[in-house]
N, C-alpha and C positions, 0 to 999 in steps of 0.2 A: 674675495672673502668680504664679509661684512659683520657688523655688530648685531647681536641679538640679545634682548633682555626679555625674560619671562617673569612676569609679576603675578603674584597670587594675593588673596586677601591677607595672607600672613607675612607678606614681604617678598623680597627678591628671591626667586627660585633658581634662576640661571642667568649668567652673563658671560658672553664670549665674543671675542673679536675675530674668531677663526671659523665662522659659519660659511659653508659653501651653498647650502640650499635648506629651506624650511618648507615643509608641506603641512598645511593647516586645513582642517575640515571647516568650511564655511557653510552658511545656509544655502548657497547656490551651487557650490562645487568644492573640490579640493584646490586650494590655492598653492601654487608652487612659487616661492619667493626666492629670487636670486639677487646678487649684488646689483645695484643701480636700478632696482625695480621702481616702477612709477609709484608715487605716493598713493595710498589708499587707506580706507577704514572699512572693515567688514565685521559682521557678526561671526563668532566662532560657535559651532555646534558641538554637541557631545561626540567624542571620537578620539582619534589618536593624532598627535602632532609628531612628525618625525623630522629629524635634523641630521645634516651631515657635517661633522667636524673633522677636518683633515682626513677625509675619506672613510671615516667610521660613522655608521648610522646609530642614532640613539632615538628611543621612542618614549613618549610621555602621554598619559591619558589626560583628557580635558573634559570638563563638564560644561563648557561654554565660556563666553566672554567676548572680547574684542581683539582684533588684530589691527595694529596701527603701523603703517609703513611710512616713514618720512625720508626726506632727502638726507643722504649720508653726509657726515662731516668728515673732514680729513683727520685721521687718527694720528 
C-alpha cells in the first residue's frame, strides 16, 4: 500500500495511505501505479482515474493535469 493525494485547483480532494493501485489516463497510455513505482512525471488526459482502496474500486473523472510519483517515505 502507498499514499495517494489528489489535488484540484480548489484544494485537496483525496488523501489516503491505503492505496493498492491507481490507474491514470496519460497522453501515451493508461499508467498503472503500484507501491514502490519508479519516480515519474506524466501528463494526465481527459478520462477516468480508478483506484483500489482495501480491495474496493473507486472511480473519478479527470479533465487533465499531471501525475507525479516520487520515492515513498516511511509512514
